[in-house]
N, C-alpha and C positions, 0 to 999 in steps of 0.2 A: 584469546582463548575461545575456541569454538563451543557453542552451546550444544549439549548432547541430549537434552531431554525437552519434552514439550513444556514442562514447567519452567525451565530456564528461559526459553524463548518467550513464553507468555509473560513472565515476570519482567523481562527486558522491555517488551512492548508496553507494558502497563506502567512501569516506573521510570523510564528514561524519557528525555525530551526527544521528540521526533525531529528528523532533519527538516529544514524549512520547506523543501519541496513536498514532503509528505504532509506537512501542515497545510500548505496551499491547496492540495488536492483532497484534504480531509480523509487521509488514509485511515482505515479501520480494520484491525485484525478480527476475523470472524472465528477461525479455528485453524489448527495445524496439526500435523503428525510428522515428527522427526523420523520415526521408525519407518513410515510408509513414504516419506519424501514428498509431501504435498502441503500446501497452505491455501486457505481461502481468505480473501480480503475484499474490501470494497472501497471505492472512491466516490466522491460527490462530483458530478458533472455540473459545474457552475455556469451561470449565464455568461460570465466573462470568458469562458473557454470556447464559446461557439464561434464558428466561422460564418460568413455571409449566407451560407445555405442552411443555417440554423442547426448544424450538427457539431459535435465536439471536434475541434481542430485536431488533425492527425498528430501533431507534435505533443499535444496533451495526452492523447491516447498512448503514444509511445512512452512518454514519461511515466504514465501509470503502470504500464507493463514493466518498465525498467525498475520502478520502485518496488514492485511485487517480487522481483527476482532477488 
């Protein structure tokens, strides 16, 4: 069943267990608007995600984008 309102989505994020990948990246929902078609979220860039150049490895960035979609 697709969620149709902001409240349904926010309730799902608040009360359901997140997928393991979301937990690993510390996914946090900031806000969303079903009517306007946008969502704001954030992830924690952990030390373990860094490449030798000390920036977040591209695979983790891609996973964050994928998780947000």
